[in-house]
C-alpha positions as CSV (number, residue, x, y, z in Angstrom):
1,M,-20.9,-9.6,7.5
2,I,-22.2,-7.5,4.7
3,C,-19.2,-5.6,3.4
4,S,-19.0,-2.0,2.5
5,Q,-15.8,-1.4,3.5
6,C,-13.9,-0.4,0.1
7,P,-14.6,2.4,-2.3
8,R,-16.6,-0.6,-4.4
9,R,-19.4,-0.9,-1.6
10,C,-20.6,-4.2,-3.3
11,G,-22.4,-5.3,-0.2
12,A,-20.8,-9.0,-0.4
13,L,-21.5,-11.7,2.2
14,R,-18.4,-12.4,3.9
15,T,-18.6,-15.6,6.4
16,R,-16.1,-16.7,8.4
17,E,-15.1,-19.1,5.5
18,R,-16.3,-17.6,2.6
19,G,-15.7,-14.8,0.5
20,E,-18.1,-13.2,-2.3
21,G,-17.8,-10.0,-4.1
22,Y,-14.5,-8.3,-5.8
23,C,-12.1,-9.1,-3.3
24,R,-13.5,-12.7,-3.1
25,M,-12.0,-12.7,0.6
26,P,-13.7,-14.6,3.6
27,Q,-14.5,-12.4,7.0
28,D,-11.2,-14.1,8.7
29,P,-7.9,-13.0,7.7
30,V,-6.1,-14.9,4.6
31,L,-2.4,-14.3,4.7
32,A,0.2,-15.2,2.2
33,R,3.7,-14.1,4.3
34,A,4.6,-12.7,7.4
35,A,8.3,-11.6,7.7
36,L,10.9,-8.9,8.1
37,H,11.4,-7.1,4.8
38,F,14.3,-4.7,4.1
39,W,13.3,-3.2,0.8
40,E,10.9,-0.6,2.0
41,E,11.7,3.0,2.2
42,P,14.7,3.8,4.5
43,P,12.1,5.0,7.6
44,I,10.0,2.0,7.7
45,S,12.7,-0.6,7.0
46,G,15.3,0.5,8.9
47,K,18.1,-1.7,10.3
48,N,16.1,-4.5,11.5
49,G,13.4,-4.6,8.8
50,S,9.4,-3.6,8.8
51,G,7.5,-6.7,10.3
52,T,5.3,-7.2,6.9
53,V,2.0,-9.2,7.2
54,F,0.9,-9.8,3.3
55,F,-3.1,-10.3,3.3
56,S,-4.7,-12.1,0.1
57,G,-7.2,-10.8,-2.3
58,C,-7.4,-7.1,-3.3
59,S,-10.2,-4.6,-4.1
60,L,-8.2,-3.4,-6.9
61,G,-7.8,-5.2,-10.4
62,C,-4.3,-3.7,-11.4
63,V,-3.4,-5.5,-14.3
64,F,0.4,-5.2,-13.9
65,C,0.2,-6.0,-10.1
66,Q,3.6,-7.6,-9.0
67,N,1.8,-9.5,-6.2
68,E,-0.5,-10.9,-8.8
69,E,-0.1,-14.7,-7.2
70,I,-2.1,-13.5,-3.9
71,S,-4.3,-10.0,-5.0
72,R,-5.4,-12.1,-8.2
73,R,-5.3,-15.4,-7.8
74,D,-5.8,-15.6,-4.1
75,F,-3.3,-17.8,-2.9
76,G,-2.8,-17.8,1.1
77,R,-4.1,-19.4,4.0
78,R,-6.9,-18.4,6.7
79,V,-6.0,-17.6,10.0
80,T,-8.0,-16.4,13.1
81,L,-7.6,-13.2,14.8
82,E,-5.7,-14.8,17.8
83,R,-3.0,-16.3,15.4
84,L,-2.7,-13.1,13.5
85,R,-2.0,-11.5,16.9
86,E,0.7,-13.9,17.5
87,I,2.2,-13.3,13.9
88,C,2.5,-9.6,14.7
89,R,4.3,-10.4,18.6
90,E,6.6,-12.7,16.8
91,L,7.4,-10.4,14.4
92,V,8.1,-7.5,16.9
93,A,10.2,-10.2,19.2
94,R,12.4,-10.5,16.2
95,G,13.3,-6.8,16.3
96,A,10.7,-5.4,13.4
97,H,10.9,-1.7,13.8
98,N,6.9,-1.6,13.1
99,I,4.2,-4.1,11.7
100,N,3.3,-3.4,8.2
101,F,-0.2,-4.4,7.0
102,V,0.3,-4.9,3.2
103,N,-2.8,-4.7,1.1
104,P,-4.8,-4.0,4.2
105,T,-8.1,-2.5,2.8
106,H,-10.4,-5.0,2.7
107,Y,-9.5,-6.3,6.3
108,A,-9.7,-3.0,7.9
109,H,-12.3,-5.1,10.4
110,I,-9.4,-6.9,11.5
111,I,-7.0,-4.6,12.1
112,A,-9.5,-2.5,14.2
113,A,-10.2,-5.5,16.5
114,L,-6.2,-6.5,16.3
115,L,-5.2,-3.1,17.2
116,E,-7.5,-2.8,20.3
117,E,-4.1,-4.3,22.1
118,P,-1.4,-2.1,21.0
119,L,1.7,-3.7,19.2
120,G,4.7,-2.0,21.1
121,V,5.6,-0.7,17.7
122,P,4.3,1.5,15.1
123,A,1.3,0.4,13.3
124,V,1.6,0.8,9.4
125,W,-1.3,0.8,6.9
126,N,0.2,-0.1,3.7
127,S,-2.5,0.3,1.0
128,G,-3.3,1.0,-2.6
129,G,-4.8,3.9,-1.9
130,Y,-8.2,3.2,-2.9
131,D,-9.8,3.3,0.4
132,R,-12.8,4.9,2.0
133,A,-12.5,7.7,4.3
134,E,-15.2,6.6,6.5
135,T,-13.6,3.1,6.8
136,L,-10.5,5.0,7.9
137,K,-12.2,7.0,10.4
138,R,-12.8,3.8,12.5
139,L,-8.9,3.3,12.5
140,E,-8.2,6.7,14.0
141,G,-5.9,6.4,17.0
142,R,-5.1,2.8,16.1
143,I,-2.9,3.4,12.7
144,D,0.4,5.1,13.4
145,V,1.7,5.3,9.8
146,Y,0.1,5.6,6.6
147,L,1.6,4.2,3.5
148,P,-0.8,4.4,0.5
149,D,-0.1,4.3,-3.0
150,L,-1.4,7.7,-5.2
151,K,-1.7,5.8,-8.7
152,Y,-3.5,8.1,-10.7
153,L,-5.6,11.5,-10.6
154,D,-6.9,10.6,-13.8
155,A,-9.7,8.4,-14.4
156,A,-9.2,6.7,-17.8
157,P,-5.6,5.3,-16.5
158,A,-7.4,4.1,-13.5
159,G,-10.3,2.5,-15.1
160,R,-7.9,1.1,-18.1
161,Y,-5.3,-0.4,-15.9
162,S,-7.0,-1.0,-12.2
163,A,-10.8,-1.3,-13.2
164,A,-11.6,1.5,-11.0
165,P,-12.3,4.7,-12.7
166,D,-13.7,6.4,-9.4
167,Y,-10.1,5.8,-7.9
168,P,-8.7,9.4,-8.0
169,E,-11.9,10.8,-6.2
170,A,-11.7,7.9,-3.4
171,A,-7.9,8.1,-3.0
172,R,-7.6,12.0,-2.5
173,A,-10.3,11.9,0.0
174,A,-8.5,9.1,1.9
175,L,-5.0,10.8,1.7
176,R,-6.8,13.9,3.3
177,E,-8.4,11.5,6.2
178,M,-5.1,10.1,6.7
179,V,-3.3,13.0,7.2
180,R,-5.9,14.8,8.9
181,Q,-5.5,11.5,11.8
182,T,-1.8,11.5,11.9
183,G,-0.5,15.1,11.0
184,P,3.1,15.8,10.0
185,C,5.8,12.9,9.9
186,V,7.5,12.3,13.2
187,F,10.8,10.4,13.0
188,D,12.7,9.1,16.1
189,A,16.5,9.7,16.5
190,D,17.6,6.8,14.2
191,G,15.3,8.5,11.1
192,L,12.4,5.8,11.7
193,I,9.2,7.0,11.3
194,K,6.8,6.9,14.3
195,R,3.9,8.8,12.9
196,G,2.4,10.2,9.4
197,V,2.0,9.6,5.9
198,M,4.4,8.6,3.5
199,I,2.7,8.7,-0.1
200,R,4.0,6.3,-2.7
201,H,3.6,6.8,-6.7
202,L,4.9,3.8,-8.9
203,I,5.6,5.6,-12.6
204,L,4.2,3.8,-15.3
205,P,5.4,3.5,-18.9
206,G,4.3,6.5,-21.0
207,Q,2.5,8.2,-17.8
208,L,5.0,10.6,-16.9
209,E,2.7,13.7,-17.2
210,G,0.5,11.6,-14.9
211,A,3.1,11.6,-12.4
212,K,3.8,15.0,-12.6
213,R,0.1,15.6,-11.7
214,V,0.4,13.5,-8.9
215,M,3.3,15.2,-7.4
216,D,1.5,18.7,-8.0
217,W,-1.6,17.8,-6.4
218,V,0.3,16.4,-3.3
219,L,2.5,19.5,-2.9
220,R,-0.7,21.6,-3.4
221,E,-2.5,19.7,-0.9
222,F,-0.1,19.1,1.9
223,G,2.9,21.5,1.3
224,R,6.3,20.4,1.4
225,E,7.0,19.2,4.8
226,T,3.8,17.4,6.0
227,V,4.0,14.2,4.2
228,R,7.0,12.2,2.5
229,F,6.8,11.7,-1.1
230,S,8.2,8.3,-2.4
231,L,8.7,8.1,-6.1
232,M,8.9,4.3,-7.4
233,S,10.6,3.0,-10.4
234,Q,10.3,-0.7,-9.8
235,Y,7.6,-1.1,-12.6
236,T,8.0,-4.4,-14.2
237,P,5.6,-5.9,-16.7
238,W,3.6,-8.3,-14.8
239,G,0.4,-10.5,-14.9
240,Q,-1.9,-9.2,-17.6
241,A,0.4,-6.1,-18.6
242,A,1.2,-8.2,-21.9
243,E,-2.4,-7.2,-23.1
244,F,-1.5,-3.7,-22.8
245,P,0.9,-3.0,-25.2
246,E,1.5,0.5,-24.1
247,I,2.6,-0.7,-20.4
248,N,4.2,-3.9,-21.6
249,R,7.9,-2.6,-21.0
250,K,10.0,-1.1,-18.2
251,L,10.7,2.4,-17.8
252,R,13.2,4.1,-19.7
253,R,16.2,6.1,-18.4
254,G,14.7,9.1,-19.4
255,E,11.2,8.8,-18.1
256,M,12.4,8.0,-14.4
257,R,15.1,11.1,-14.8
258,A,12.6,13.4,-15.6
259,A,10.2,12.3,-12.9
260,Q,13.2,12.6,-10.2
261,A,14.2,16.4,-11.7
262,Y,10.7,17.3,-11.2
263,L,10.1,16.1,-8.0
264,E,13.3,17.7,-7.0
265,N,12.2,21.1,-8.7
266,L,9.1,21.2,-6.7
267,G,11.1,20.6,-3.3
268,L,9.2,17.6,-1.8
269,E,10.6,15.9,0.9
270,G,10.9,12.1,0.1
271,F,12.5,9.2,-1.6
272,C,13.2,8.1,-5.2
273,Q,13.7,4.6,-5.6
274,E,17.0,3.0,-7.6
275,R,16.0,1.8,-11.2
276,T,17.7,-1.3,-10.3
277,S,14.6,-2.3,-8.2
278,A,12.8,-2.8,-11.1
279,A,13.6,-6.8,-11.2
280,R,11.4,-9.8,-10.1
281,E,13.8,-10.7,-7.2
282,Y,12.6,-7.5,-5.3
283,T,9.0,-9.5,-4.7
284,P,8.8,-11.3,-2.0
285,P,8.2,-15.2,-2.3
286,F,4.7,-15.8,-1.2
287,D,5.2,-19.4,0.6
288,L,3.2,-19.2,3.9
289,T,6.7,-18.0,5.4
290,G,5.5,-17.0,9.5
291,I,1.9,-18.1,8.7
């Protein structure tokens, strides 16, 4: 396939076994882990856990990525579409509340094919927000829950920290398409999300004003109740962050408290992550579990 699925549209030739272009991945899915995960937002993890499927490779270049072993160093195992379907069924059989596709942007073609047969639980698209609206349109009716990041609304930090100065434009268009597809969030009697969009924002050190702009935009664009907003404080210096002194530290308590207060004053529905989540033990081991 000649790939143009992500906003980079690099036109890479991706064969079943070899990959080129920015994500470096072949046409067949490469996975690093598939397991029940209990550290997502409560409507995602619930009591039984979210059935997370971690894809290797990435169309972003975040210097602080906690999953850099798979996003930057490409650890993982290539599987067939049939094996991926079996993995999803195994997770459902273990009680997974949903199937959570983590970093799926460059494998949209695989997920579209996979979901031609319903999984029996909600399908969750868990991306960095750097998605093409045109690609997402091909998933309409197949993805139940979108769980994207909204990392930046300014081109400068997007270019400096994620090698994607066009991130703000692409992410805004992608989020609008996600909300168009799902409509307002719908929950079951146990509080688990069945349909809708939950937007995440990871606060970076020194980027409090950027976080406020993100929250302001979400409120203006979608109102207080259509989406859910998740304010994340788990930032930990990782990967290449040491090369960027201004973000080579954890968040200060004052930064997180100020962001939480701003979210509360806006009245956005959602969640605030505990500061104790900023620890390496919250990053799952990428050891081919479940593959």
